[in-house]
Every structure is written in structure tokens, then in C-alpha cells.
C-alpha positions, 0 to 999 in steps of 0.5 A: 500499499502506497504511503499517504502524503500531507498535501497543502493547497493554497488559494487566492480565493474560492470565488465561483469559477472554473478554476476554483470548481476544478481545485475543489473537485481535485482536492476532494478526489485526492482526499478520498484516496487517503491523503491528508489535505490542508488548505489556506485561503487568502480571501476573507471567508465571510465575503461571498464575492470571493468565497462561494459557500457551496465550494467551502461546504464541499471542502468542509464536508470532505474533512479538509482542514484549514491552515495558516499559510506558514503551516503549509510548510509542514506538508510534503507538497504545496499546490498553488492555484496559479494566481499567487503574486510574488507578495503572496508567495513570500512566506513559501519563497524558499520552499518552491522546490516542493510546490506545484503550480497549476495555471488556468489562463494567460492571466494566471501566468502573468499574475504569478510572474516572474517567479514560479514554482518548480513544478508547473502544470498548464491545463491546456496546450493553449495555456502552456505556450505562454509559460516561459519555463518548462511545464506539464499539461494535465487536462481537467478531468470531469466526474461523469453523471450517470449515463442516460439517453438524451431525451426530450430537451426543453431548451433549444440553445444554452450558454454556460458560465458567469455573465462576464465580458470574456464569455461574450453573452452579447454575441450569444444573444445576437445569435439567438435573435437570428435563430428566432427570426429563422424558426419563429420561436426559441427557448434559451437557457443562460446558466450562470450568474452575473459577475460584479460588473454593473455596466455589463449587467445592464447591457445584458439585461437590456438585450434580454428584455428586448428579446423577450418582448420579441417573443424569445423565451429566456431563462437565466438560472443565476449562480448554481452549485457545481453539482447541479449544473449538469441538471440544466445542461442536459435540458438543452439541445445545443451549448453555444460557447461565444467566449473571446478566449478560454484557458481550458474550456471546462464548459465544453467538457461539462456539456459533452459529458451530458451528451450535449454537442457544442458549437464554439469559437475556435479559441484557447483550450477549446480546440483541444476539447472539441473535435470538429464534426464529432462532438461539436462544431467550430464557427468563424470566430465571433461571426453571429451568422456562422454561429446561427448556421451551425446551430440551425444545422443541429436543431434541424437534424436530431440524428446528427445532434444525438450522434454528436452527443454520444461521441462526446460522452465517449471522448470525456470518458477517455480523454477527460477521465476524472480518475485518470486526472487524479492518478496523474496528480497523485503521481506528481505529488509523490515525485515532488515529495521525494525531492 
């Protein structure tokens, strides 16, 4: 039996986002394998803008212990979330040879520069190319929901992610308007809550109000617990990803895990997740007509849509296996602990 390790995780915050959801799932998964897990969080836990209660509860339910940053030095391995500035690294500066640092975006690389942990992980090749030092690519794994057939879907199209300019919901709504003009009706699902940007929120709410008056049915879920997201994705025929950039593109994996094909901008890590004409379709970048044409193709051809959904599910099982991801990280932690 392999020896258990003491692993410390350090977060800049636990706001609700793809990176934080990934780390929460990674930590609880590693803990389930018998390791002793500790974490430190820079953000004030009472501030829900930077600490999502669902994520904190998941960690607490898994028995993860909170530590002071200095106490992480007692661990065999320290894992940083990729957003630590130099100032936040100062207490562990002379222990970076025992640190793993996972980068989820170009922004996280810039935020961490110019001093990085010895063991560097990128969540995609798209992110890796921006790291100035050697690194390892480990794709995010996704825990599959119980396999079921893709039944009747109430919503025609959906978008997943916080309502933020980088996700380009304005483009998504423009595509919805074109589709409504072609079909005469449309049911739209926007999964996620608003980011703290009042100007962008007003623009989105204004557009939604206008489209609803036209006759488009639009539902905005607000923030959801990570465990409930799949319950909504499975209700959509197609997921659109209009993002201007994606370090990885977790929403594409979440959708294909629900047998929902994806139509997306060919940006960032999405080109490593979506296999064009297999589990989804790529469009001409930021082109609303191209988005509408590809979406119309799938909405009018159920057989093609269902086949893409089945292929996508198989791709998640192999390329984005959650258990495989845990094993890769576990092996990396053991390698680090022996140095």
C-alpha cells in the first residue's frame, strides 16, 4: 500500500469559477484516496464575492482542514492555484522546490510572474505556450453523471458560465435573435450568474428584455452549485460557447459529459476539447451568422445532434477521465515529495 502524503493547497480565493471548481473537485478526489489534505485561503471567508459557500461546504464536508499559510510548510507538497503574486509567495519563497503550480489562463501566468514554482502545470497546450519555463499539461478531468439517454430537451440553445464580458453573452444573444427570426420561436437557457460588473449587467439585461418582448423565451438560472449544473445542461439541445478566449474550456467538457454537442469559437483550450464534426462544431470566430448556421444545422437534424452527443460522452470518458486526472496529480505529488 502506498504511503499517504500531507498535501497543502493554497488559494487566492474560492470565488465561483472554473478554476476554483476544478481545485475543489481535485482536492476532494485526492482526499478520498487517503491523503491528509490542508488548505489556506487568502480571501476573507465571510465575503461571498470571493468565497462561494457551496465550494467551502464541499471542502468542509470532505474533512479538509484549514491552515495558516506558514503551516503549509509542514506538508510534503504545496499546490498553488496559479494566481499567487510574488507578495503572496513570500512566506513559501524558499520552498518552491516542493510546490506545484497549476495555471488556468494567460492571466494566471502573468499574475504569478516572474517567479514560479518548480513544478508547473498548464491545463491546456493553449495555456502552456505562454509559460516561459518548462511545464506539464494535465487536462481537467470531469466526474461523469450517470449515463442516460438524451431525451426530450426543453431548451433549444444554452450558454454556460458567469455573465462576464470574456464570455461574450452579447454575441450569444445576437445569435439567438437570428435563430428566432429563422424558426419563429426559441427557448434559451443562460446558466450562470452575473459577475460583479454593473455596466455589463445592464447591457445584458437590456438585450434580454428586448428579446423577450420579441417572443423569445429566456431563462437565467443565476449562480448554481457545481453539482447541479449538469441538471440544466442536459435540458438543452445545443451549448454555444461565444467566449473571446478560454484557457481550458471546462464548459465544453461539462456539456459533452451530458451528451450535449457544442458549437464554439475556435479559441484557447476549446480546440483541444472539441473535435470538429464529432462532438461539436467550430464557427468562424465571433461571426453571429456562422454561429446561427451551425446551430440551425443541429437543431434541424436530430440524428446528427444525438450522434455528436454520444461521441462526446465517449471522448470525456477517455480523454477527460476524472480518475485518470487524479492519478496523474497523485503521481506528481509523490515525485515532488521525494525531492
